[in-house]
C-alpha positions as CSV (number, residue, x, y, z in Angstrom):
1,M,-15.6,14.0,29.8
2,S,-14.7,17.1,27.9
3,F,-12.9,15.6,24.8
4,D,-14.8,15.8,21.5
5,P,-12.8,14.5,18.5
6,F,-15.7,14.3,16.3
7,G,-16.5,17.8,17.2
8,D,-20.3,16.9,17.2
9,F,-20.8,16.4,21.2
10,E,-23.8,18.9,21.2
11,T,-25.7,16.9,18.4
12,A,-24.3,13.5,18.5
13,G,-23.8,13.1,22.2
14,Y,-20.7,11.8,23.6
15,L,-18.5,10.0,21.1
16,Q,-21.6,9.4,19.0
17,N,-22.9,7.1,21.3
18,S,-26.2,5.2,20.1
19,L,-28.6,6.8,22.4
20,Q,-27.0,10.2,21.9
21,L,-26.3,10.5,25.5
22,K,-24.1,13.7,27.1
23,D,-24.5,13.3,30.9
24,P,-20.8,11.4,32.0
25,G,-22.9,9.2,34.7
26,E,-25.1,7.7,32.0
27,V,-22.7,7.2,29.1
28,K,-20.5,5.1,31.8
29,E,-23.5,3.2,33.0
30,S,-24.6,2.3,29.4
31,E,-21.5,1.6,28.3
32,H,-20.5,-0.5,30.8
33,L,-23.8,-2.6,30.2
34,S,-22.7,-3.0,26.9
35,F,-19.4,-4.4,28.1
36,E,-20.8,-6.7,30.8
37,L,-23.4,-8.1,28.2
38,S,-20.6,-9.0,25.6
39,I,-17.7,-10.3,28.0
40,E,-18.6,-13.8,27.4
41,E,-18.6,-14.0,23.8
42,A,-15.5,-11.6,23.7
43,L,-13.4,-14.1,26.1
44,A,-15.0,-16.8,23.8
45,Y,-13.7,-15.3,20.7
46,L,-10.4,-14.5,22.2
47,A,-9.9,-18.1,23.3
48,S,-10.6,-19.4,19.7
49,R,-7.8,-17.2,18.4
50,R,-4.8,-18.6,17.3
51,P,-2.6,-16.6,17.2
52,I,-3.8,-13.3,18.9
53,D,-3.2,-10.6,16.4
54,Y,-4.2,-7.0,15.7
55,Q,-7.2,-7.7,14.4
56,T,-8.1,-10.0,17.4
57,V,-7.7,-6.7,19.4
58,L,-10.1,-4.6,17.1
59,K,-12.5,-7.5,17.1
60,V,-12.6,-7.7,20.5
61,H,-13.4,-4.1,20.9
62,E,-16.0,-4.5,18.4
63,I,-18.0,-7.2,20.3
64,L,-17.7,-5.3,23.3
65,F,-18.7,-2.0,22.4
66,A,-20.6,-2.2,19.0
67,D,-24.1,-1.8,20.7
68,F,-23.3,1.6,21.9
69,Y,-20.5,3.1,19.7
70,H,-21.1,2.8,16.0
71,W,-17.3,2.8,15.4
72,A,-16.6,0.1,17.8
73,G,-13.7,-2.0,16.4
74,K,-12.1,0.8,14.2
75,D,-8.8,2.2,15.8
76,R,-7.6,6.0,16.3
77,N,-5.5,5.9,12.9
78,E,-8.8,5.0,11.2
79,L,-11.3,7.6,13.0
80,V,-9.0,10.6,14.0
81,P,-5.5,10.1,12.1
82,H,-4.7,13.8,12.5
83,L,-5.1,13.9,16.6
84,A,-2.7,13.2,19.4
85,V,-4.0,11.9,22.5
86,F,-2.9,13.1,25.9
87,K,-4.1,12.4,29.6
88,G,-3.7,15.6,31.3
89,S,-2.3,18.8,29.4
90,H,0.4,17.9,27.2
91,E,2.5,21.3,29.2
92,D,2.2,19.1,32.3
93,P,5.4,16.8,32.8
94,H,2.9,14.5,34.8
95,S,1.0,14.1,31.9
96,T,0.6,10.8,29.8
97,V,1.4,11.1,26.2
98,F,-0.1,8.0,24.2
99,E,1.3,6.4,21.0
100,R,0.7,8.4,17.9
101,P,-2.2,7.0,15.7
102,D,0.0,5.8,12.5
103,L,2.0,3.8,15.3
104,I,-0.6,2.0,17.0
105,K,-0.6,-1.0,15.2
106,M,3.3,-1.3,15.6
107,S,3.1,-0.9,19.4
108,I,0.4,-3.6,20.0
109,D,2.4,-5.9,17.7
110,Y,5.3,-5.2,19.7
111,A,3.3,-6.1,22.9
112,L,2.2,-9.4,21.4
113,Q,5.6,-10.1,20.6
114,L,6.4,-9.7,24.0
115,A,3.7,-11.7,25.3
116,A,5.0,-14.8,22.9
117,N,7.9,-15.1,25.2
118,K,6.0,-16.9,28.0
119,K,8.9,-16.9,30.7
120,R,9.7,-13.4,30.3
121,F,6.0,-12.2,30.1
122,R,5.3,-14.0,33.5
123,D,8.6,-12.1,35.1
124,R,7.5,-8.9,33.4
125,P,3.9,-8.7,33.0
126,G,3.5,-5.0,33.6
127,E,5.9,-4.6,30.6
128,V,3.1,-6.1,28.3
129,M,0.3,-4.4,29.9
130,G,2.1,-1.1,29.7
131,Q,3.0,-1.4,26.1
132,L,-0.6,-2.2,25.2
133,A,-2.0,0.7,27.3
134,F,0.6,3.1,25.6
135,A,-1.2,2.0,22.2
136,H,-4.2,3.4,23.4
137,P,-5.8,2.0,20.3
138,F,-9.3,3.3,20.8
139,L,-11.3,6.3,21.5
140,D,-12.9,4.7,24.4
141,G,-13.1,1.3,26.0
142,N,-9.0,0.9,25.9
143,G,-8.8,-0.7,29.5
144,R,-11.5,-3.1,29.2
145,T,-10.5,-4.2,25.7
146,I,-6.7,-4.5,26.9
147,L,-7.6,-6.4,30.3
148,L,-9.4,-9.0,28.4
149,V,-6.5,-9.4,25.7
150,F,-4.1,-9.6,28.6
151,M,-5.9,-11.9,30.8
152,E,-6.2,-14.5,27.6
153,L,-2.4,-13.9,26.6
154,S,-1.4,-14.5,30.5
155,Y,-3.6,-17.7,30.5
156,R,-1.5,-19.0,27.7
157,A,1.8,-17.9,29.5
158,K,0.1,-20.2,32.5
159,F,-0.1,-17.6,34.9
160,A,-2.8,-14.9,36.3
161,I,-2.9,-11.6,37.9
162,D,-4.9,-11.6,41.2
163,W,-6.9,-8.4,40.1
164,S,-9.1,-8.8,43.6
165,R,-5.8,-7.7,45.6
166,T,-5.0,-4.7,43.4
167,T,-6.6,-1.1,43.8
168,K,-7.5,1.2,41.4
169,D,-5.7,4.3,42.0
170,D,-2.6,2.1,42.6
171,Y,-3.0,0.1,39.7
172,L,-3.5,3.4,37.3
173,R,-0.8,5.2,39.0
174,A,1.8,2.6,38.2
175,L,0.1,2.0,34.7
176,S,0.5,5.9,34.1
177,D,4.3,5.7,35.2
178,E,5.0,2.7,33.3
179,I,3.7,4.5,30.0
180,R,5.9,7.6,30.7
181,D,8.9,5.5,31.6
182,P,8.8,1.9,31.0
183,S,12.7,1.5,31.7
184,K,11.9,1.8,35.4
185,R,9.5,-1.2,35.2
186,H,6.6,0.8,37.3
187,L,4.2,-1.9,36.5
188,D,6.5,-4.9,36.7
189,N,6.9,-3.9,40.2
190,Y,3.3,-3.2,41.1
191,L,1.8,-6.3,39.5
192,K,4.6,-9.1,40.4
193,P,3.1,-9.3,44.0
194,F,-0.2,-10.3,42.5
195,V,0.9,-13.2,39.9
196,V,-0.6,-16.2,40.4
197,N,-0.7,-19.7,39.1
198,I,-3.2,-20.0,36.0
199,S,-7.2,-19.5,36.7
200,S,-10.1,-21.1,35.1
201,R,-11.6,-19.1,32.4
202,D,-14.8,-19.9,33.8
203,E,-14.2,-17.5,36.8
204,W,-13.4,-14.4,34.4
205,P,-16.6,-12.7,33.8
206,E,-17.4,-12.5,37.5
207,L,-13.9,-11.6,38.0
208,I,-13.6,-8.7,35.4
209,S,-17.1,-7.5,36.6
210,G,-15.5,-6.6,40.2
211,I,-12.9,-4.8,38.8
212,R,-13.3,-1.1,39.0
213,G,-11.6,1.7,37.5
214,L,-11.2,-0.1,34.0
215,D,-12.2,3.3,32.0
216,G,-9.4,5.5,34.0
217,L,-7.2,6.0,30.9
218,D,-10.4,6.6,28.9
219,K,-12.4,9.4,30.7
220,E,-10.2,11.3,33.1
221,N,-8.8,14.5,31.8
222,I,-8.5,13.4,28.0
223,V,-7.2,16.0,25.8
224,Y,-6.9,15.8,22.0
225,K,-4.0,17.9,19.9
226,S,-3.4,18.2,16.1
227,L,-0.4,16.5,15.2
228,D,0.6,19.3,13.0
229,N,1.1,21.5,16.4
230,P,4.9,22.0,16.6
231,E,4.6,21.5,20.5
232,V,3.1,18.0,19.9
233,Q,5.7,17.1,17.3
234,Q,8.9,18.1,19.8
235,I,6.9,15.9,22.4
236,Y,6.8,12.8,20.2
237,K,10.6,13.4,19.6
238,T,11.7,13.2,23.0
239,Y,9.0,11.6,24.8
240,R,9.1,8.3,26.7
241,T,12.2,6.5,27.7
242,H,12.6,3.3,25.9
243,S,14.3,0.0,27.0
244,P,16.8,-0.8,24.8
245,D,15.1,-3.7,23.2
246,A,11.9,-1.5,22.6
247,P,10.7,0.1,19.2
248,N,11.6,3.8,18.9
249,P,8.3,5.4,18.3
250,T,9.6,8.3,16.0
251,E,11.3,5.7,13.7
252,S,8.5,5.9,11.2
253,D,8.3,9.7,11.1
254,G,8.5,11.6,8.2
């Protein structure tokens, strides 16, 4: 846990958490406890929302993590609008580059638009999950928030993913590949064998608690760089091969 976007790790702990914890193990444990205690409230909130929109996603994060992070429910554009976020070094061709802060909402809106086409969504679940993950709206808690949103969206499209048959490393590898190059449908290919008919919401809290590695895109080799950095600006001009109908992440630059 080396990233420190607020610049106050020594005094406030990891991401200004409520217990001022610095030890990675203790942070993960306390953060996950906050998550588990709030799953049912978050799922009930999601089930009540018509339609699911960007504010819904922010609220789910707030419900899940407000006890541990005072900034829960606020996206990166509100908290650190001047910083780009990478998983691994941005010089590494295999690193993962997440959406620019000012385009996070557009990316989430696009994912929700894709999910609204229920037939396409069932056929291409990885497309929606990959787009949500690419947006990476929060400083932490992205994987768990996005999973809950994704499960509700797929429930409404009358299907589910049998997460018990997935493995952490294979899933995270496919997800990273999907974020880098969605045109190859890496995550669709990984998830398609695990698509099953709709499952009862009653089973979800226990199912979710059993999934490991949901924070894999939040805590492993995360690096922040200034958007003023010319190298970072160049990366955003060339990064990510989009499918023909996907939004261009540089359209709003300027």
